[in-house]
N, C-alpha and C positions, 0 to 999 in steps of 0.2 A: 504494500500499499504505499509505504514510503518512496518509493521508487515511480510511484504513479504520480503523486502528488509532485515532486521534483521536475519528471518531466512537463506536467501543465506547467507550474510556477513558470521552465524556462520558455517556454512558448508565449506566455501573458508579456513577462520582461526583457526578454532577450533583445539586442538588437547592436547591428553590427553589416557592415556594408560589403561590399562585393561587386568591383565592373564585371560585366562581364559584356559578350558584342551578340550585335545583331545586323542584319544585312536589308539596307534599301535601295531595292533599284526599281526603274522605268523611263518609259517615255511620256514627256511634252507634247502634242499638239495645241492648233489652234481651231478654230469652230469649221477649216475645212481641210483638216487631218492633215495638213501637214505638220513638221517635227518644228519647235520653238528653240531655238537656240538661243544659248548665254541668260536662260531663267534661272535664276537664282534660288537653289532650294537648301531651305536650313532645317534643321535635326536637332535637338538642343545643344551642344557647342562647336556643330560642325557646320558646314557650308558646302556649296560646290557650285559648279554653275554647268547647265546643259550642252552637249558640244553639237554638232549639224547636225547629225540625225534623231537632238531631242532629246537624248540617255542622260539620266544621271548617276550616281551607282553612291550611298554614302555608308558608311559605319556608325552604331548607336550604340548605346547602353541599353539592353534589358527594360520595361518597365511596364507597368500597365496604361501609361500616358504619355504616349509619344507626339509631341507639337508636330507636325511636317510643312514649313508652307513654302508658297510656290509664288515669288514675285518677278516681274516684268515691265517694262516702260510699256504703256498703254495694253497692258492687258487687265482683266482682275485677280486680285490675291486673292489666292486660294489657302485655306488651313486644314487640313487632314488631321485626325486625330486616330488612334492605331495604339494595340496595345502589341507589344512583340515578347517575347520568350529568349532563352538564351538559344543561339545558333541559326536561328531563326530569318530565312531568307526570304523577306517581303517586297512583291513586285505591287508600283503603284502607278496605274500609266493615269494621266489629269488631262481632259482639256478646257484652257482657257480662252475666256470671251476677250473677242477685242473690239467689241464697242467701244466708238469713239467718247459716249458720256460717262460721267463718273459712276461708276458702279462698286456698294458696300461688297465689303470683304464678303466673301461666300466659305462656310465653316463648314466642315462636315464632320463629326465625331461617329469613326466607326465603331468605337467601344459602347457609344451610348445605343448604339441599332445592336448590338449585340445582346444589352441588354434588356432591350425591347422584344428581342424575341424568345427569351427567356432561357439561353443555351447556357449551359457550362460549359466552360473551356479550362483542358489538362493539358496540361505544358508535357510536352513528349520526353523531357530531362527530369522531370516529376516519374515519370511513369519509368522511366532508365532506371532510376537510382534507391526508389522505394523498395526494401524487401521486401516478398513475400512467396509463399510454396510455389506459388503460380505467377511468376511473376509476370507483370503486361499490362494493359491495360483494364484489363477486366477487374486487375489487384484492387488497382487504382479505386474502380468506379463503386466497391466495394464499403471504403470508407464514407461514402458521398449519405445522404440522408433521401431515406425513401428505396435505394437500391440494397437486397438481402441476399444474403447468402449462407450457408453452414457448410461451407466445404471448399476447405483450401485447394483440394486438389483439380474444383472443375474450374473453365472457365464460365458457368452458367451463372446467371445472377437473376433476382427476380424483383422486378419493379413496381411498387406500388401494388401489391395483392395481383400481381401476373406472373406466368409461370417462364421458361426458357423461351416455350415458342410465342411470347409476345414480342420477343424483342426486335427491331429492327440493327443490321451491324452495315455499313456500307464503307466500300474503300476508292474514293477515287469517284465516288455516285455511281459504285457497282454492287450492286447486291451480293454481297456471300453469304454462306451455307454452313451449319453445322453437320458434324457426322451425327447419322441415324440409329444406329445398333447400339454406341455407347451406354452402359449400364451403372458405373461406377466412374467416378473422377480419373482414379490413377488408370484407368483404360484412355484419357483421351487425350494425353500428350501436351503435344503442343495449339496454340491457338491461333486462327489464323493470321491474326495481326504482326507484322514484323514491328517490334519498336523501335531495329535501328532504322530502319528504312521513314518511320513517322516523321511528318512536320507539322502538322495540327490535329485536333480530337475535339470534338465538339461533341457533348449530350443533352439530350432534353429527355425528363423524366414522367413525360407527358404534358399534354396541352399544343401537339407539335403542329407546321404546317401543313396544307393538302400536300404540298410537294416531295411529302413524304411517304412510305408506302404502308400496307394497308393492314398492321399489327395493332396491338390495342394498347400495348404499354408504354415504349421508351423507343428513341432512334439513337445509336450509335455512329456518328459520321469522321470515318477519317482519312486526312490525306495524307498521298506518301509524298515527297519531298524533291525536287529536282535538282540535281548536283549542280555546280557551279564549275568545281574541278575536279580531276585524278583525287581520288582522296580511298580510304579506307580504315574499317575499325574491326578491331576484336573484343567480343564477351566473350568469357569464358569463367566457369565455378565447376565444383563438382557435381551438378546436376547438369551440365552439357556446356554450350558456347554455339557461337555463333559468326560470321567472318561477313561485314557487310564492304561493297566495293564500289564506288563513287567514279564514273567516267562522265564526258564533257568534252565535246572539239571545244577548235579555239574560237570558234563564232559563236557558241553556246546554242547552235541548231540540233545539234543531237545531243542528249545525254543518255544514259543509264543507271539506273542504281539495283545491284543483283545482292539478294542474302541467303548466304547458307547455315541452316540451323541446327544442333543437334540435343537432345535432351533426353536422358535416363532418369526414370524418378526415386531409382534404385533405395536411394539415401533417405528418401520422405515414407515409403513402403515396409522399409523394415523399421521402423519408429515404431508402427504398430505394436497391437499383441498377437502376430500370427507369425507367426516362422514359417518363409517361404522359398522357395527358389524362384525367383523372380528375373526377367530378361525383355525387359522392355527397348523397343529401337525408336523412335521417333524422328523421323530425317522431315525438313523441308528445304523447299527452294524459289524463290520468290525473283521475279525481274521486273521493273518500270522501265521501260525504252520509249524515249519521247521524241518526236521529230519537226521542227517547228520553221518552215520551209518561209515563213514573211510573219511579219506582227497580225496576219488577220487569219492565218490558218495554223492547227498546232495538231501533230496526231498521238496517239501513245497504243499503248501493247501494254497490258498485266497477263504474267505469266505467273502460275502457280502451282505443283508436284509438292506431293507430301507422301509418305508412304510409313503409316504408325503397325506395327510386328507389337505383339502385347502375349508376352508366354509367361504363365501365372500357374506353379507347382506349388500350396498351400503344405505345408507340412504337420505344424503343433499351430492350436492355438487356445491360451490360456489366458479367461477372463476373469476377477474377482469380482462380485459386485453384493448388493446389499448392505444390513448397517451393520455397525459394533457387534450388535448382543446378536445377530441374523446375519454371517457372514457366508456367502457359498463362492464357490467357483465351478468352472465348466472348462472342460479339459475336453478339446477337439483332436481327435487324430486323422488326418486325411489321407484318401488314393485319389490320383489321378491328375490330372489339370486343365487346362486353357490356354487355346491359343487363337488370336482374335486379329485378323488384320483388316487395316482400314488405310485404301489409297484412292485418293481423290486427286484430280486433272484439272484447271480454270484456268479460263483464257478470257479476254476481253482487248476488246478491240474500241477507242475512243478517238472521236474526230470532235474539233471545235472549229466553228467559222466567227470571225470577228470582224462584217463586213465595216462597222464602225462602234466609237465606245457606246452606243445606245441600244446596241440591238450585239446578241452571239447568238448563234444554234449548235446545237449537240447533236451528234449520233452516238449511239452503244448498241454495240452487239458479244454477247457472252454466253460462253458454254461452260457447266460443269457436269463432271462426271466422277460418280464415286461408284466403286465395288468393296463393300465390304464382305466381312464375314465373321462367325461366330460359334466357334467350337468349343466346348467342352464337357465333359463326364469329370464327376467329383463326387467323391463320395464321405461324408464327414461321420465320423463314429465319437459319439459325446458320451460323458463320464458327465454328472451333476451330484457334488456333493457338498456338504455341510463342511463348514472348518474352523478351525480348533480356536477359540479363545481363550484358552486358558492361557498365561502370562508364562507358563514352565517351558519346556524344551518344546513341546507340539505345538507353539503358536503359529499362525498362519498355514496349516498343513491340513490336508483334509482326513476329518473323521471317519466317516459313513456315506458310502454313495443311496443320494435319495431319486435317481431319476441317470435312466441305460438308452440308448438309442441309436439310431441311422438315419442318416438324409442322404439320398442319390439323385444329383441333379443333370439332366443331358440337357442341350440341346444342340443343333444344329443350323445353325439362321444365316441366310445370306441376302445381302440388300444389294440390288444395283440399281443407280440412278441417274439418266441425262435430262439437266435441265435448259433448255437453250433460250435464250432472249433477244429482242432487238426492240430497241429504243429511239426516239427520236424527242428534240425538246428544244424549247425557244425562252428567250429573256429579252425583253425590251424595259426602256427607261422613256419615261416621260412626263420633263421636267420634273416634279415630286412623286411621281407615280412609275411602279415597277409590273409588268405584267409579266409572270409565267407561266408556261403550258409544257403538257410533256404527254406522251401514249407511249403504249407498253405492252407488246406479246409477250406471252410464254406458254411453253409447250414444254411439258413435264411426261417422262415415259420411267415409269418405277414398274421395275419384276422384286417383288419380296416373299422370300420363304422363308417361314416360322415354325419352327419343330420342338419344344420344348416341356418337358415333362420333369417330376420332380415328383419320388417315393419318400414318404417317410416313415418310420418304424420306430416305436417306442416300446423296451421291454419283449421283442418281437415281435409285436404285434403291430399290422398293418394299417396305417391308417385314410381312414377315404376321405374327401375332399369334406367340409363342415356342412358346406352348402346340400351334400350327398343326400336322398332321401331316407334309405337303410338306416336305423338305429346299430350303433357301432357300442356296445359297455364294455368292449373288451375291459380286462382281462376276469370280469365279473360272468358272463353270460357269452357263450362260441356264438362268432361272428358269422353269420349266416348268407351275406351278401357276396357280390362278385366283388373279386378285388380288381380293383383301381387304383389309378396313379392320384396321391394327395392333388396334383394340378397336374395340368394335360391342355397345351396348346397346340392345334395342326391348324395349316392355313397356307397355300398357294396364292399369291397376287399378282397378277396382268393390269395394272391402272394405266390410263393417259389423262391428265388433265389440261386443257388449253384453257387460258385467261386472255384475256383483252383489257387492259387499265386503263389510265388517265387522269389528268387532273388538271385545273386550271385555277390560277388566283391571281388576286390583284393585292398591293401593300403601298401605303403611303405616308410620309413624314409629313409632318402640318403642326398649326400650332392653334391652339385656343387659348386667344389671348397673348399672352406670353408664356404659356404655356407650352413646351415640345409633346405632341402628340405623334403615335402611330398607330397603322390601323394594318391588319391583315384578313382577307377575307377569300376563303376556299373552298373546292369542293372536288374528291375524287369520285370515280364510277368504275365500278367493277364488274365484267359479265367472266362468266365462268361456267365449262363442262365437265361432266366428270364420266368416263369409258371404263366400266372397270370388266375385263371378262371373265362371264359366266353371271354378270349381273344385268339388269336392264339397264340400258340408256340411262344417266339423270335426266333431271331437267332440266336445262340449263337456265342461271339464276345470275338478277343482276340487283346490285346495290349502289345507292347513291352516298357518300359521307361529307356532308358541310362541317367548316371548319372556319374557325374566327379567333383573332388577336386584335386587344385594345390595350395601349401603352401609355402612360402620361406619364413624364417627367413634370412636377409644377417648379415654378421659378420663384422657390424661396430663396432667400437671404442664409449663405454659411449652410443650409441641409440640401446634399446630393441626394433624391431619394427618386425610385420609378416605379408606380405601380403598374401592375399587367392585371387582366382577367382573359383568359383562353380558353377554350372549350369546344365541344361537339358531338358530333355524334362518328363514333368512329368503329369500322367492321373490321373482325379479320375473318375473310374467304378461308374454309378449311382446307390445310396440308394434309398431303397424305395420311401423315401421324394423326390428326385427327377425323379421318375417314376411317380410322381402324379401329375397332371394334377389340375389348379384353380377349374374345376371345377368338381373334385372327379376323373376322370376316368382315367385309368393307360394306358402308353403305353410303353409296353416290351420291344421298339428297341431303345432307349433311350440312345444313346453314352457316351463312357466317355469324359466329359470334358478334353481340352488338353491345358498343358501351356508350353511353353519354356522359361525358368527362367533360366537368366545371374545375378551373382552376384560380384562383386567386393569390395575389403575389406582393412580397416587398422587397425591392434590392434598396437600401440603403448603406451610402461608402462616406464612410469618416475619418478621422486620424487622431491617433493617441500619440501624444510629445510627438508627431511630425512621422509615426508610422501609420501607414493607410493599412484600414480595416474595411471588411463589407458586410453585412450582415443580411441574408438572403432569409426570407419566411415565405410559405407558401400552406395556402389552405387547400385540401380537392374533396370532390367527392365523384362517385363513380355509380352509375345505376347499370347493374348486365343484366342482360335479356338474349335469349336462345343460348345460354351458357351449355357449352361443352363439359360434361364434370370430367374429372380424369382422380389416378391414385402416381402420387410422385414416390418411387423407393430410390433411395440415393441419386441419381441424374435421369432413371427412367418413369417418363412418363406415357401412363395408357390411358385410352381415351373412352370413355362411353359411345361415343359418337349415335346421342340419340336426341341433343337441345333440351332435352328434360330440366331444365332449370333455371332460374332467375338468381343473381347475387348483385351486392352490395359494397362496395368497399368507400372508405373516409379516412382523414387522415390528416397529421401536421406536417413539414419535414421544417428543419433550421441549419443553418449553416454558417459559421462565421469563420472565413479566413484573412489574413494579412501574412504581408510582407514582412516578417521581425527583421529575416535578413535581406537587403533590399535586392529583387530580382529571383528571392527565393520562395515559393507561397507555401504556406502550411494553415490545416484547418482545422475546424472540430462541427463536427453534425450530430443532431441530433434528431430521428422519424418516429414518429408513430402513427400503426394505420391500425385498423379494427374490418376485416374483410369475413363475409357470410353468404352461402347457398343454402336455394330450396329446391331440391330434387323431388320431383314428381307429387309438390303440395306437400310433404313429410314436414315442413319446417325449418328452420332457421339453422343452422349449424356451419361449425367454422371451415373453411375451405383449406386448402394444406398448404396454402401460403401466408394461412392466420400469424404471421410474426408481429406482435403488438410494438414493440420498442425494441431501438436501435440505436447504439452508440457509435461512432465512426472520429478516428484520429489521427490526422497523415502532418507528421511534426519534422522538420527538415530545422539542424542545428549543427552549431560547428562547438570547438573548444577553443577557449580564449586564451589561453597558453598556449596552443596549439592550432595556429589556424587552417593549416593542411587538414586539420582531424575534424570531418564531419560526423552528424548522426543525422541518424532517422529512424522511424519511429511507424509502425503502422499497426492500430488499434482498433478492434472489429469487437463490438457487443451486442449478442443478439438472445431476448429474451424465450422461452422454449414455443418448439415449432410443432404443428400438428404431425406422428407420424412416428410416434408409439405405437400405436395397435399396430397389428399384421394385413400386408396388403390389401388382400381377400376379403376382408369382413366388410361387417354392413356398417358403413359411419357412422349411423345413425346409431347403434348401438356400444362401438366404442371411441371414444374422444381422449384416448390420453395422448399426450405430448413428450416430446425428447425432454433433455435438460435442457437449462441456459448455454449459448454458444459464446465464448470469449477465448479471444486469441491477439496474440500480441506478438510480430514481428520485428526485432530492430537488427538494425544495418552499423558495421562503422567503416568509414575509407578513407584512406590517408591518401591525398592528391599532389603528386610528383611534378604534378606540369598540368596545367590548361590556360583558359586565358588569364585568368587572374593572376597564379601561380607562376610565374616564369622561371626558368630554369637555365645557365650556363653549360651544365652539364655536357658532358661529349656524347653519353649515350644517353640524354635525353632529346641530343638536336633533332632524329626525324619524326619525332612524334609531337604533335599539337596537345594530345592529352594523354596523361598517363595516371592510372589510380591502383590500389590495391582492396580490398574489401575484406571483410568479417560481418557475415550475419548470423543473425540467431533465430530459429521459426520456432514458434509458441514460447516463450520466452517464460513464461509462468508456469508451464508445463499440465497445462489443462485437461481434462479428458472429455475432449468434445466428444459425439456421438452421431453418428449420421441416421442409424436405424436402431432398432432392437431384429433380435434373432428369438424367438418366441420356442422353449423345448418342454415338453410334457414330464410333468413327475405320474408317473400313472398307479404311487399308491396313493397319495392325498388329491389326485384331479386335478394338481394345479399346474397352472400354465405360468411360467417363468419367462420374464427379458429380460435377455443379456446383448447388453449395449456393443453393437460394432461401432467402435470408437476409431475415427480420426489418427492423426499426423500427433506424436508427441513432440517434444523438443529434439530440437536439432540443430545441426552448424553445419555452417556453409562458407568457403573462402570463392573470393571470385578476385578477376583481372576484370579493366578495360582499358583499351588502347585507340587512340585516334591519330591519322596521318597525312 
């Protein structure tokens, strides 16, 4: 506890300055689209003049408020405000008005625009530095209010009562997909996003605009960077590593950034209470190639290939649980293994045409192919015993056995999917108005085979599924029914889905009196049909989703606030996973889930002793209909595929962040939510994502006596999540919850060289940056659990919940280099 107080106190009172570097570049044109020479461009204490081509380039110190001014004789002065992070390269093209009459200076505040739209901007450097068992952008998202996760091995996250399937992820405006067959976080390996290639990350937890796709919960919008020159980066740790190479031609027309990654989760999995022979191999290669032949045209190609091989052979598991007065231990001895393979290939082509500064057009074509297989045969034979509480020599040892049994799990699952899409988008600026539109076609071709069964034996007696009608009173009466697996699912599905969707939206920045305002109004439309072999062709379905935002910044003296109201009707047309019922059958006529979402927020910027802070608060409510209920076990979601429920979500989020160290952000967040569903009018009960309270802390600091030594802390606390009951039971009869989830990951990094700490040592001259780090995962060694295993005591007719624990305290070493 003292450590927590110290960390929080340091977050509030620390202050120290570091200088970093960011770049601003662009072209200045006149109203005839001709370059303007000798325009004075000023930012901070730097200034340059545009050359004969109207081009300029500036290096500045990163900040949330960078003012860029453009001045030239006979032209209107333009002032632009932007937020830049370390190593960010920002392109800003400006058109100057050359009217002869005196014109008022034009002020453009881009940072205010982002506040109006309600997006959270996450620095790529924060993503790269902050420690976590599954380091990446998802690791940082889990510290934000409204974002929940109880699984440090998974890149999945829940946002405001939604599940993993309700989140959209874009890379360079291209939608990306998660693997389908994964059942647990330790099978995932690598997230799609390569942090070393990232330039910008925007996140919205609700009330987002119509230009984003048809999901109900959140949008993660990632932009990969364009290199300026040859360079590279190496990241290595005990968990794996990666190499990123930057290439650029002298005239900057051709650029390429390529990243290779490898990950091995054995260090983390071996910290669990299961002895395993674990051989994971997660490999990934990505490349973004761009060609810009002129200021009007740009072409890019995004490629990705990944191969995840998961070999898992459990040996022994020993779990102690219960109280001091009634302590028990379950020992499980395993035979068999699991071998999973996930191979994905992704390619996207993007073209941008900008005939002038007011209009732009984009074409995007992409193809995603995944081949996944999941094969396992694992026999677990367990012994459940009472543990001695005698303080003598037998303390902690099993005194006698109260339960014996075995469990055989078999799986032969194959999934093959090809998703192809083509899209056209446009953007037009008319004075203070902006119009955006887009049309997209998607074809999904899915081949799925599901074969899973489970046989449960308790003290020599085979147990049938609890829903099976034949009475089973073993061992007191002979069982007269048919011997059947405890669970048995078999299905082969060939499904094709065709989608046509589009959007149109209008935005305007204006004023009411002296108060700045922003309005966004738009709508999405989605048409789709489902063809499943062996089933009747579905009826084509069509939905419209109107959305709107209104924001105002009052002109209050010495008070910087933005108020925002957003919402709309959000639909989620079913994916293949939502079409497949728990028995493996397909319902082609599943409707789109629907959510009426309303959010009211306040964004307050202020200073304490010249240190900038921001306080963000938001209240939200969702009314859901056509709900497709599901069960959640670890990271696997299984739907009922029937739309027979309604639900609601309401909550409040708060986040305070500040640059305790200038240019380096830290924040503290609090979230509260409640979500319940009503299935077939049985009454409202907690949804699987009903996690009431969340606390998050993302903290960065330095050692005053050793400024090269930096400290990073990532802390998450979540109250209990539903999931303590067996996944096969009726949730209206069992509403058990897991224990609280608390996890703190700490990191220490020693900087040999970067933009702040220069070095004249010969061996460091080839490098722009070099650092070594030491990380501690699960600092306080909390015993978090993701699910329970249920074991039967045949003598007392009891069922015991044995927690399936997550990773324990683990240590890691890191090396980072840039050149």
